[in-house]
C-alpha positions in Angstrom: 97.5 187.6 153.8 96.3 189.6 156.8 97.4 193.0 155.4 96.0 192.2 151.8 92.6 191.2 153.3 92.6 194.3 155.4 93.4 196.4 152.4 90.4 194.8 150.4 88.1 195.6 153.4 89.3 199.1 153.7 88.7 199.6 149.9 85.3 198.3 150.1 84.4 200.5 153.2 85.6 203.6 151.1 83.6 202.4 148.0 80.4 202.0 150.1 80.5 205.7 151.4 79.3 207.2 148.0 76.7 204.3 147.6 75.4 205.0 151.1 75.1 208.7 150.4 73.3 208.1 147.0 70.8 205.6 148.1 69.8 207.6 151.2 69.6 210.9 149.2 67.2 209.3 146.8 65.0 208.5 149.7 65.4 211.8 151.6 65.0 214.2 148.7 62.5 212.6 146.6 60.8 214.1 143.7 57.6 215.7 144.6 54.4 214.9 142.2 52.5 217.6 140.8 49.2 218.1 138.9 49.9 218.4 135.4 48.1 220.7 132.9 46.7 224.2 133.3 43.9 225.3 135.6 40.6 226.3 134.0 37.9 228.5 135.6 35.2 226.5 137.2 31.7 227.3 136.6 30.1 228.7 139.8 26.4 229.9 140.6 27.9 233.2 141.5 28.6 234.0 137.9 31.7 234.7 135.8 35.0 235.4 137.3 35.4 239.0 138.3 36.9 241.4 135.6 40.6 241.9 136.2 42.1 245.4 136.7 45.4 244.8 134.9 46.2 243.1 131.7 50.1 243.3 131.8 52.7 242.8 134.4 56.4 243.8 134.7 57.9 241.5 137.3 61.2 242.8 138.5 63.3 240.7 140.6 66.4 242.0 142.4 68.2 239.2 143.8 68.6 239.1 147.7 66.6 242.4 147.9 66.3 242.3 151.8 63.2 244.2 153.1 65.3 246.8 154.8 67.1 247.6 151.7 64.1 249.1 150.3 62.1 250.4 153.5 64.6 251.7 156.0 66.0 255.0 156.2 69.3 253.9 155.1 67.9 252.5 151.9 68.8 253.9 148.4 65.4 253.3 147.0 64.1 256.8 147.4 61.8 256.9 144.5 60.2 253.6 145.5 59.7 255.0 149.0 58.0 258.2 147.7 55.5 255.9 145.6 54.7 253.8 148.8 54.0 257.3 150.7 51.8 258.5 147.9 49.7 255.3 147.8 51.0 254.4 144.3 52.6 251.3 145.7 51.7 248.8 148.4 54.6 247.3 150.4 54.9 243.7 152.1 57.6 241.6 153.5 57.4 238.3 151.7 58.4 235.4 153.9 60.7 233.1 152.0 60.8 229.7 153.5 64.2 227.7 153.6 66.2 226.9 151.4 66.5 230.5 150.6 68.3 230.3 147.3 67.2 231.3 143.8 65.7 228.2 142.1 63.2 227.0 145.0 62.3 230.7 145.6 61.4 231.2 141.9 59.4 228.1 142.0 57.4 229.2 145.0 56.8 232.7 143.5 55.6 231.3 140.0 53.7 228.1 141.0 52.6 229.1 144.7 53.7 225.7 145.9 56.3 224.6 148.3 59.6 223.7 146.5 61.6 220.4 147.3 64.7 220.8 149.1 66.4 218.8 146.2 66.3 222.2 144.4 69.3 223.3 146.6 71.5 220.6 144.6 69.9 221.6 141.4 70.3 225.3 142.1 74.1 224.7 142.0 74.2 222.3 138.8 73.5 225.2 136.2 73.4 222.8 133.4 70.6 221.0 134.9 67.3 220.7 132.9 65.4 218.1 135.3 64.0 220.8 137.4 62.1 222.5 134.7 58.6 223.7 135.1 57.6 223.5 131.6 54.8 221.0 132.3 53.7 222.5 135.5 51.1 225.1 135.9 52.5 228.8 136.7 51.1 232.0 136.3 53.7 232.4 133.5 52.0 229.6 131.7 48.6 231.0 132.3 49.7 234.4 130.7 51.1 232.6 127.9 48.1 230.6 127.2 46.0 233.8 126.9 45.1 235.2 123.5 48.1 236.6 121.9 50.1 235.9 125.0 53.8 236.6 124.8 56.5 236.8 127.4 59.9 238.3 127.4 62.8 237.9 130.0 66.1 239.5 130.9 68.7 238.5 133.6 69.3 235.5 135.5 69.2 232.4 133.4 67.6 230.3 136.1 64.3 231.4 134.5 65.5 230.1 131.1 66.2 226.8 132.6 63.0 226.5 134.6 60.9 227.7 131.7 62.4 226.5 128.5 60.4 227.6 125.1 58.4 230.1 127.0 59.9 233.6 126.1 59.5 235.1 122.9 62.7 237.1 123.6 65.4 236.5 126.4 68.8 237.4 127.3 70.1 235.1 130.1 73.2 235.8 132.4 74.8 233.3 134.9 73.8 233.7 138.5 77.2 232.3 139.8 79.6 234.7 138.3 79.7 236.7 141.4 82.6 238.7 140.7 80.6 240.8 138.4 78.7 243.7 139.9 78.0 245.8 136.8 77.9 244.0 133.5 75.5 241.3 134.8 72.9 244.1 135.4 73.7 246.3 132.5 73.0 243.4 130.2 69.4 243.5 131.7 68.9 247.2 131.6 70.0 247.8 128.1 67.0 246.0 126.9 64.5 247.9 129.2 63.9 251.1 127.0 62.9 249.2 123.7 60.6 246.7 125.6 58.8 249.5 127.4 57.9 251.0 123.9 56.9 247.6 122.4 53.3 246.5 122.8 53.4 242.9 121.9 53.9 241.3 125.3 51.8 240.9 128.3 54.6 239.9 130.8 58.2 241.1 131.1 60.3 239.4 133.9 63.7 241.0 134.8 66.0 239.4 137.3 68.9 241.6 138.4 72.0 239.9 140.2 74.4 242.6 140.9 73.1 243.3 144.5 73.2 239.6 145.4 76.8 239.4 144.1 78.0 242.3 146.2 76.4 240.7 149.3 78.4 237.5 148.6 81.6 239.3 148.0 81.5 241.9 150.7 78.4 241.7 152.9 75.3 243.9 153.2 77.2 246.7 154.5 79.7 247.1 151.4 80.3 250.4 150.0 78.9 249.1 146.9 75.5 248.3 148.3 74.0 251.6 148.5 75.0 252.7 145.0 73.6 249.4 143.7 70.4 250.2 145.5 70.2 253.7 143.9 70.9 252.1 140.3 67.9 249.6 141.0 65.7 252.5 142.2 66.5 254.5 139.1 65.2 251.6 136.9 62.1 251.4 139.1 61.5 255.0 138.3 62.1 254.8 134.6 59.6 251.7 134.5 57.0 253.6 136.6 57.2 256.8 134.6 56.8 254.8 131.4 53.6 253.0 132.9 52.2 256.6 133.4 53.0 258.1 130.0 52.8 255.4 127.6 49.0 254.4 126.5 49.6 250.7 126.2 51.1 250.4 129.5 48.2 252.0 131.7 46.8 248.9 132.9 50.3 247.3 133.5 50.9 245.9 137.2 54.6 246.7 138.3 56.0 244.2 140.8 59.4 244.7 142.6 60.5 241.9 144.7 63.5 240.0 146.1 63.6 236.2 145.8 65.2 236.1 149.2 67.2 238.2 151.6 70.8 237.9 153.0 72.4 237.4 156.4 75.0 239.9 158.0 77.6 237.8 156.3 75.9 238.7 152.7 75.1 235.1 152.1 71.7 233.0 152.0 70.3 229.5 151.9 69.5 229.1 155.5 66.5 230.4 157.8 68.0 233.4 159.6 65.5 236.4 159.6 67.5 238.4 157.1 67.5 235.5 154.7 63.8 235.0 154.8 62.7 238.5 154.6 62.8 239.8 151.0 60.9 243.0 150.2 57.8 242.9 147.9 56.2 246.1 146.2 53.3 246.2 144.0 53.2 249.6 142.0 50.6 251.3 139.7 48.9 254.5 139.5 45.8 252.6 139.9 46.6 251.6 143.5 45.9 255.1 144.4 42.2 254.3 144.3 42.4 251.4 147.0 45.1 253.3 149.3 46.1 256.5 150.7 49.7 255.6 151.1 51.8 254.3 154.0 54.6 256.1 155.8 58.1 255.1 154.2 60.9 254.9 155.5 59.9 253.0 158.6 61.1 251.0 161.2 60.5 247.1 161.4 58.1 245.5 164.1 60.7 242.8 164.7 63.9 241.9 162.9 63.2 242.5 159.3 59.3 242.4 159.3 58.3 245.6 157.4 54.7 246.3 156.9 52.3 243.3 156.4 54.2 240.0 156.3 52.8 237.4 153.7 54.1 234.3 152.5 56.1 234.3 149.3 53.8 231.7 147.7 50.8 234.2 147.9 52.2 236.1 145.0 50.8 233.4 142.4 47.0 233.6 143.6 47.4 237.3 143.8 48.4 237.9 140.4 45.8 235.4 139.2 43.2 237.6 140.6 44.7 241.0 139.5 45.4 239.7 135.9 42.2 237.5 135.4 43.4 233.9 135.0 42.9 230.8 137.0 44.8 230.2 140.2 47.6 227.6 139.2 46.8 224.0 140.1 49.6 223.3 142.7 49.2 226.5 144.5 49.3 226.7 148.3 49.2 230.5 148.4 46.5 232.8 149.6 45.2 236.0 147.7 46.5 239.0 149.6 43.5 240.6 151.0 44.6 244.1 150.7 43.9 243.9 147.0 40.3 242.9 147.5 39.2 246.5 147.4 39.8 246.7 143.8 36.4 244.9 143.4 33.4 247.1 144.7 31.0 244.3 145.0 31.1 241.8 147.9 30.1 238.9 145.4 33.3 239.6 143.5 35.5 239.5 146.4 34.0 236.4 147.8 34.2 234.7 144.6 38.0 235.6 144.2 38.8 234.0 147.5 36.2 231.1 147.0 38.0 229.9 143.8 41.5 230.2 145.6 40.0 228.0 148.6 38.4 225.5 146.1 41.9 225.1 144.5 43.7 224.5 147.7 40.8 222.1 148.9 41.7 219.9 145.8 45.4 219.5 147.0 44.5 219.1 150.7 41.9 216.5 149.8 44.5 214.5 147.9 46.9 214.8 150.9 44.4 213.6 153.4 42.3 211.0 151.6 40.9 209.5 154.8 39.3 213.0 155.8 35.8 213.9 154.7 35.6 216.9 152.7 32.2 216.5 151.3 29.9 219.2 151.3 26.6 218.5 153.3 25.1 219.0 156.8 28.0 219.1 159.5 28.2 216.9 162.3 29.6 219.2 164.9 30.4 216.4 167.3 32.9 215.1 164.8 34.6 218.3 164.8 35.0 218.4 168.6 38.1 217.4 170.6 41.6 216.6 169.3 41.5 216.2 165.6 44.2 215.1 163.2 45.6 217.8 160.6 43.2 216.4 157.9 40.1 216.2 160.0 40.7 219.6 161.3 41.0 221.1 157.8 37.8 219.0 156.6 35.8 220.6 159.6 37.0 224.2 158.5 36.1 223.6 154.8 32.7 222.2 155.7 32.0 225.2 158.1 33.1 227.8 155.4 30.9 225.9 152.7 27.9 225.8 155.2 28.3 229.4 155.8 28.4 230.0 152.1 25.3 228.0 151.3 23.6 229.8 154.1 24.2 233.0 152.6 22.6 232.2 149.2 23.2 234.8 146.6 23.4 237.5 149.3 27.2 237.2 149.8 28.2 239.6 152.6 32.0 239.8 152.5 32.4 240.3 156.5 30.4 236.9 157.1 31.7 235.0 154.2 35.3 236.0 153.8 36.6 235.2 157.3 35.8 231.4 157.3 37.2 231.0 153.7 40.4 232.9 154.6 40.7 230.7 157.9 40.5 227.6 155.9 43.0 228.9 153.2 45.5 230.1 156.0 45.2 226.9 158.0 45.7 224.7 154.8 48.7 226.8 153.8 50.3 226.4 157.2 49.5 222.6 157.4 50.7 221.8 153.8 53.8 223.8 154.3 54.7 221.8 157.5 53.7 218.4 156.4 56.5 215.9 156.1 57.8 215.1 152.7 56.9 211.7 151.0 60.1 209.9 152.1 61.0 206.7 150.8 61.8 204.9 154.1 63.2 201.7 152.4 65.8 204.0 150.8 66.5 205.7 154.2 67.0 202.3 155.9 69.0 200.8 153.1 71.3 203.9 152.8 71.9 203.8 156.7 72.7 200.0 156.6 75.3 200.3 153.8 76.8 203.2 155.8 76.9 200.9 158.9 78.5 198.0 156.8 81.3 200.6 155.9 81.7 201.2 159.7 82.0 197.4 160.3 84.5 196.9 157.6 86.6 199.8 158.8 86.6 198.2 162.4 87.5 195.0 160.9 90.4 196.3 159.1 91.6 198.1 162.3 91.1 194.9 164.4 94.7 194.7 165.3 95.0 198.3 166.3 92.1 198.4 168.8 92.7 194.8 170.3 94.2 196.9 173.4 92.6 199.6 175.2 94.8 202.8 175.3 93.9 206.3 176.2 94.3 207.7 172.8 91.8 205.0 171.7 89.4 206.0 174.5 89.6 209.6 173.4 88.7 208.6 169.8 85.8 206.5 170.9 84.4 209.3 173.2 84.9 211.5 170.1 82.6 209.3 168.1 80.0 208.8 171.0 79.7 212.6 171.8 79.3 213.5 167.8 76.8 211.0 167.4 74.7 212.3 170.3 75.1 215.9 169.1 73.6 215.2 165.7 70.1 214.6 167.3 69.9 218.2 168.5 69.0 220.9 166.2 71.0 223.7 168.2 74.0 221.6 168.6 74.1 221.1 164.8 73.6 224.7 164.1 76.5 225.4 166.5 78.8 222.4 165.7 81.9 224.7 165.6 81.8 224.7 169.4 82.0 220.8 169.6 85.1 221.0 167.6 86.8 223.9 169.3 86.3 222.3 172.9 87.3 218.8 171.5 90.5 220.3 170.0 91.3 222.1 173.4 90.8 218.7 175.5 92.8 216.9 172.7 95.8 219.4 173.2 95.5 219.2 176.8 95.6 215.6 177.0 98.8 215.6 174.4 100.4 217.9 177.2 99.7 215.2 179.8 100.8 212.5 177.5 104.1 214.0 176.4 104.8 215.4 180.0 105.0 211.8 181.3 107.8 211.0 178.7 110.1 214.0 179.2 110.3 217.2 181.2 110.4 220.4 179.4 112.7 223.2 181.0 110.1 226.0 180.0 106.9 225.0 181.2 105.0 227.8 179.5 106.6 227.0 176.1 105.5 223.5 176.0 104.3 222.8 172.4 101.0 221.3 173.5 100.3 224.4 175.5 101.4 226.7 172.5 98.8 224.8 170.4 96.0 225.6 173.0 97.2 229.2 172.7 97.1 229.2 169.0 93.7 227.5 169.1 92.4 230.4 170.8 93.4 232.7 168.2 91.8 230.2 165.6 88.5 229.9 167.1 88.0 233.7 167.5 89.0 234.4 163.8 85.4 234.3 162.5 82.1 234.0 164.6 79.9 231.6 162.7 76.8 229.5 163.3 73.4 231.0 164.0 73.6 232.3 167.6 76.8 234.0 167.5 77.2 235.1 163.7 77.9 238.6 163.6 79.5 238.9 167.0 82.9 240.6 167.4 85.6 238.5 165.9 89.2 239.1 164.7 88.2 239.4 161.0 86.0 242.3 161.8 88.2 243.8 164.4 89.6 247.4 164.2 93.1 246.3 163.7 92.6 243.7 160.8 90.4 246.2 159.0 93.4 248.6 158.8 94.6 248.0 155.3 98.1 248.3 156.0 97.9 245.9 158.7 95.8 243.4 156.9 98.1 243.5 153.7 101.3 243.3 155.6 100.1 239.8 157.2 98.8 238.7 153.7 102.2 239.9 152.1 103.8 237.8 155.0 102.0 234.8 154.3 102.8 234.9 150.5 106.3 235.6 151.4 106.9 232.8 153.7 105.3 230.3 151.1 107.5 231.9 148.2 110.8 231.5 150.4 109.9 227.8 150.9 109.3 227.2 147.3 112.3 229.0 146.2 114.3 226.5 148.4 112.6 223.4 146.9 113.4 224.7 143.3 116.9 225.3 144.3 117.4 221.9 145.5 115.8 220.5 142.2 118.2 222.6 140.3 121.5 221.5 142.2 123.3 218.2 141.0 126.0 218.9 143.7 126.7 216.7 146.5 129.2 219.0 148.1 128.4 219.1 151.6 130.5 222.3 152.1 127.7 224.2 150.3 124.9 225.4 152.4 122.4 222.5 152.9 124.3 220.8 150.0 122.8 223.6 147.4 125.3 225.8 145.6 124.9 229.5 145.4 123.9 229.5 141.7 121.2 227.0 142.3 119.6 229.0 145.2 119.6 232.1 143.1 118.1 230.2 140.3 115.3 229.0 142.5 114.5 232.5 143.9 114.4 234.0 140.5 112.2 231.2 139.2 109.6 231.4 142.1 109.5 235.0 143.1 107.4 236.0 139.8 104.9 233.2 140.9 104.6 234.4 144.6 104.4 238.0 143.4 101.8 237.3 141.0 99.8 235.5 143.2 99.9 238.3 145.7 99.0 240.9 142.9 96.0 238.9 142.0 94.8 238.7 145.4 95.3 242.5 145.8 93.5 243.3 142.5 90.8 240.9 143.4 90.0 242.6 146.5 90.3 246.1 145.1 87.4 245.1 142.8 85.5 243.0 145.3 85.9 244.8 148.7 87.5 248.2 148.0 87.3 249.1 151.8 89.9 246.6 152.4 92.5 248.5 150.2 91.5 252.0 151.1 94.4 254.5 151.6 96.8 252.4 149.9 99.3 253.9 147.3 97.1 255.1 144.4 99.6 254.2 141.7 99.8 250.8 142.8 96.0 250.6 143.2 95.5 252.1 139.8 97.9 249.6 138.2 96.6 246.5 139.8 92.9 247.3 139.1 93.8 247.3 135.5 94.8 243.8 135.5 92.8 241.0 134.0 91.7 238.8 137.1 91.0 235.9 134.7 94.5 236.2 133.0 96.4 236.6 136.3 94.6 233.8 138.0 95.4 231.5 135.1 98.9 232.5 135.0 99.2 231.6 138.9 97.4 228.3 138.4 99.5 227.4 135.4 102.7 228.5 137.4 101.8 226.2 140.3 100.9 223.1 137.9 104.3 223.8 135.9 106.2 223.7 139.5 104.4 220.7 140.4 105.7 219.0 137.2 109.2 220.3 137.5 109.5 219.0 141.1 108.1 215.7 140.1 110.3 215.3 137.0 113.3 216.7 138.8 112.9 214.0 141.6 112.5 211.2 139.1 115.5 212.2 137.2 117.6 212.5 140.1 116.3 209.1 141.4 117.2 207.5 138.2 120.7 209.1 138.4 121.4 207.8 141.9 119.7 204.2 141.2 121.0 201.7 143.7 122.1 204.4 146.0 120.4 204.6 149.5 120.7 206.3 152.8 120.4 210.1 153.4 120.3 211.5 150.0 117.4 209.2 148.5 115.2 209.6 151.5 115.8 213.4 152.1 115.0 213.9 148.3 111.7 212.1 148.6 110.9 214.1 151.8 111.7 217.4 149.9 109.2 216.5 147.1 106.5 215.8 149.5 107.1 219.1 151.3 107.5 220.9 148.0 104.1 219.6 146.9 102.5 220.8 150.2 103.9 224.2 149.8 102.6 224.5 146.2 99.2 223.4 147.6 99.4 226.0 150.4 99.9 228.6 147.8 97.1 227.5 145.8 94.8 227.2 149.0 95.8 231.0 149.9 94.9 232.0 146.5 91.5 230.6 146.8 90.8 232.1 150.3 89.3 235.4 151.1 91.7 238.2 151.8 90.6 238.6 155.4 91.2 234.8 156.1 94.7 234.6 154.4 96.7 235.6 157.6 95.2 232.6 159.4 97.6 230.3 157.5 100.4 231.9 159.5 98.7 230.6 162.5 98.4 227.3 160.8 102.1 227.4 160.1 102.8 228.0 163.8 100.5 225.1 164.7 102.4 222.9 162.3 105.7 224.0 164.0 104.7 223.1 167.4 103.1 219.8 166.2 106.3 218.7 164.7 107.9 219.3 168.2 105.5 216.8 169.9 107.0 213.7 167.9 103.5 212.3 168.0 102.9 208.5 167.2 100.7 207.9 164.0 97.5 207.5 165.7 97.8 210.8 167.4 98.9 212.5 164.2 95.7 211.1 162.6 93.4 212.5 165.5 95.2 215.9 165.3 94.7 216.3 161.6 90.9 215.3 161.9 90.4 217.8 164.6 92.3 220.6 163.1 90.4 219.9 159.7 87.1 220.6 161.3 88.3 223.5 163.5 89.8 225.1 160.3 86.6 224.7 158.7 84.7 226.7 160.9 87.4 229.0 161.8 87.3 230.3 158.1 83.7 231.4 158.7 81.8 228.2 157.4 78.9 226.5 159.2 76.2 223.9 158.6 74.0 226.4 156.8 73.8 226.6 153.1 74.1 230.5 153.4 77.7 230.2 154.6 78.9 228.7 151.2 81.4 231.3 149.8 81.1 231.7 146.1 83.6 234.7 145.8 86.4 232.5 144.6 84.3 230.3 142.4 85.2 232.0 139.1 89.1 232.5 139.7 90.5 232.0 136.3 87.0 230.9 134.6 85.4 232.9 132.1 82.2 231.4 132.1 79.9 228.7 133.9 81.8 225.3 134.0 80.2 222.8 136.2 83.4 221.0 136.9 85.7 223.8 137.3 83.3 226.2 139.2 82.2 223.1 141.4 86.0 222.1 142.3 86.9 225.8 143.0 83.7 226.2 145.4 84.7 223.1 147.1 88.5 224.0 147.4 87.8 227.6 148.7 85.2 226.5 151.3 87.4 223.4 152.4 90.7 225.1 152.2 91.5 224.6 155.8 90.6 221.1 156.1 92.5 220.2 152.8 95.5 221.9 154.4 95.3 220.0 157.5 94.6 216.7 155.8 97.8 217.2 153.7 99.7 218.0 157.0 98.5 214.7 158.4 99.9 212.7 155.7 103.2 214.6 155.7 103.9 214.2 159.4 103.2 210.4 158.9 106.0 210.6 156.2 108.5 212.1 158.8 107.3 210.2 161.7 110.1 209.5 164.4 109.3 206.1 165.9 110.4 205.0 169.2 111.8 201.6 169.4 114.4 199.7 171.5 115.7 196.4 171.9 113.1 193.9 173.2 113.3 193.2 176.9 115.9 196.0 177.5 114.0 198.0 179.9 117.1 200.1 181.2 118.2 201.5 178.1 116.7 204.9 176.9 114.5 204.3 173.7 116.2 205.1 170.6 114.4 207.5 168.3 115.2 206.5 164.8 114.3 208.4 161.5 113.6 206.0 158.5 116.7 207.5 156.9 118.9 207.1 159.9 118.0 203.2 160.0 119.0 202.9 156.2 122.3 204.7 156.8 123.0 202.7 159.8 122.3 199.6 157.8 124.7 200.7 155.0 127.4 201.3 157.6 127.1 197.7 158.8 127.5 196.4 155.4 130.6 198.5 154.8 132.0 197.2 158.1 131.5 193.5 157.6 132.2 192.3 154.1 130.3 189.1 155.0 127.2 190.9 154.9 126.0 190.6 151.3 123.2 193.2 151.5 121.5 195.6 153.8 118.7 192.9 154.7 121.1 190.7 156.5 121.9 193.3 159.2 120.2 192.9 162.7 118.6 196.5 162.2 117.1 195.3 159.0 115.9 192.2 160.6 114.4 194.1 163.3 112.5 196.4 160.9 111.2 193.4 159.1 109.8 191.9 162.4 106.3 192.7 162.7 106.2 192.1 166.3 109.2 194.6 166.9 108.3 197.4 164.4 105.4 198.5 162.3 106.3 198.6 158.6 106.1 202.3 157.4 103.6 201.5 154.7 101.1 200.6 157.4 101.2 204.1 158.7 99.3 205.4 155.8 96.9 202.3 155.8 96.1 202.8 159.4 95.6 206.6 159.0 93.1 206.1 156.1 91.4 203.2 158.0 90.9 205.7 161.2 89.7 208.3 158.9 87.2 206.0 157.1 86.0 204.8 160.4 85.2 208.3 161.5 83.8 209.4 158.2 81.3 206.4 157.8 80.4 206.6 161.4 79.5 210.3 161.2 77.6 209.7 158.2 75.6 207.0 159.6 75.0 209.0 162.5 73.7 212.0 160.5 71.5 209.4 158.4 69.9 208.0 161.7 69.2 211.4 162.9 67.6 212.7 159.6 65.5 209.5 159.6 64.3 209.7 163.2 63.6 213.5 162.9 62.1 213.5 159.6 59.1 215.0 161.0 61.0 217.5 163.0 60.0 221.3 162.8 63.7 222.0 161.6 64.0 219.1 159.3 64.7 221.5 156.2 66.3 224.2 157.8 68.8 222.3 159.9 69.1 218.7 159.4 68.9 218.5 155.7 71.6 221.0 155.2 73.7 219.1 157.4 73.1 216.1 155.3 74.4 218.1 152.4 77.5 218.9 154.2 77.9 215.3 155.4 77.8 214.3 151.8 80.5 216.8 150.8 82.8 215.7 153.8 82.2 211.9 152.9 82.7 212.1 149.3 84.5 215.1 148.0 86.8 215.5 151.2 87.3 212.1 152.5 87.6 210.1 149.2 89.0 213.0 147.2 91.4 214.6 149.6 92.1 211.9 152.4 92.4 209.0 150.0 93.1 210.7 146.5 95.5 213.5 147.4 96.7 211.7 150.6 98.0 208.9 148.5 99.9 211.4 146.1 101.4 212.9 149.3 102.3 209.6 150.9 104.0 208.5 147.4 106.0 211.6 147.5 107.1 211.0 151.3 110.1 209.0 152.2 108.4 206.1 153.8 
């Protein structure tokens, strides 16, 4: 009854984890309300809106176009730089707030507002339509609302999802097919010539993805990066020359920009300077009338800040003024003052900024209803001292309005513009940092549900923590330190160090723990000390986090960047797994019980196993070689030209599918073979049946290893040799179940960060998301993204279950303190029981033997099935407790400066750890591994 009740409690605890995640997320990432409809020009006493200098716009987005890609001396944008120098282009660095991914950035560019962090999730759900801007005011909607307004769009289909039924002509491409550098851009460029000749549109949007894909695959210093920049610059040249030569394009504004930048790893999503600093260039021959040009190339003032730095949301009101339409209703951007010179009269300049300020004031007034924004005589005493954000903005608005009223019709820009600009900038800063409209009831309820999961896990484990042990104290300390760390932004950003040092402390503890039991002849080769040495290699494999990202590490070392060395290690990894798989297939082919054959497997079966598996291993290796030759050719430079020429001609999708189908077929074969052999030996017990079950579990693990290696970046594949060595030394420690659980838990997190991951969205690796997939499929791509980023944790979670299956339990007769403990494997216990039955005919079955009675006595031995139950219970306790800690931290620090750049991404990762990893891998896949184990 006790075991059944504990199982029910543990099941409920696990079911509550996704419930808690969902409830908390609905309150933490709420839907932001917006003002519906389109803005209209307000009637002002200063006259009609100023005449716009442009009537058309070509808006060219180059995904991940970091500022230095355009403005530095190493740039491939030579023609664009010549335009900047001549005065035909005005350059900026547009600050992109976190999260720096496409969907929220496009929202900021087109609406001028601050997007919700929920867009991070929606950005990866390419089939999502709930994030549409069809009913929001944008500069696209304003242009379409004009007489004969017509828009065309080519490129990233995010625009088609955000603006359904907006474009008269469109051709979208998937933004997540990151293996494609060329066709994804050619699909855009092929439409450019005919559209430049057409005169029926007033806005053409192009969104190129190739440069971003190169960054994801090989980083900003990839040899493919400069040619791609030159290609994009060539398109800029074609468009600009068409504007100069075509009469219908003479009043066309050409804008080149990036939606975000990228970090040194080629990724984005976080708040590193490289990620938040995309380039922004306005181009037109008309610009020569307001500027004499700027030196280009140049050097940044700091990090990636070239020229004037503006907010990305400033694009919307600036386009409104330059193209002659009202500022979008939900805009928080400010008109870029460099363009005010287009209007010669001060009244027009003031009116442009006044209309912008009045629109922003409408949003500010709604946000701070208790502050008085009404115009009239100003009470200066009310604006003195410490003021709330709302009252401070109200005072600045009234001061600007008072100066405007005093000026009357004589609008001097030098007098009126500064207070208006000051109000707009202050409002922008305040509204950008204002806390989201959290639903506190959902935050509290989600935390309570997670707390209940913690309590249920503890109750299910109650018999295991009734006594204080050093191992239990270590686990408790682990939970306490982790919970404290979650309340410090710098520790969250550098979480990898917590796991590195905790794992080091754990292995040293194991050294002390094991040294008490037996003395090793060679002290230096103690398994725990060897694990410490291997951990040092693991933690130096990739430098990650924020502070040390880009620092020297093994992956970027000179040795590993020698293609011969790298591919020798990769080949050794594949060869090791292939040999192990050949042994499993050979054993499954064998029906022999001849003990004289090597390992009980005849030669013919071993040959058959090798012939069956070598093509699979070879195909997997060739796929990775071909994949890398196209994605990061610098990693295969200098290799045999004939071989490279052959593998580059392979179909990546076809080969990947053959590998996946081969792995799947091998899984089916091993399971069916095990079932068939089990049926043929029905009634037999002992070494044979137990060893076969063990072989099945190890076989599934080795097939999983082959799949994980295939889903791993080439430079991280040799890390699996280190993992294998760590597993070797772990098996020699003969750890009890709780220590196996803690070891797998620690190594799961260590391997996650060792493979280059972090708590930043920018570290998500999409390079293997489309292996074997022809187009975007939310389930297939989502699964491959998860597996490729959590490959290390999946490996060690499987190791934990596997070690439990072959656990050597120490037991001795009760009360015998002089006899050495007897180490008994499960199959040894079964074999001894069988021998007792054969020796004593009076024993009718194995259950009558003393050993069997001992094994059934809960007071003397833990039943093997409880090993996995307790393993899951400990992992569930950690998962639910860590999730609770993150929830409490996000709730308590919801007004923190880094809530969206640090704590919100951490919660997203906690969601994946809790739902996908714990429930999918620890519980789901772990149950499969346990079923296949001998216990």
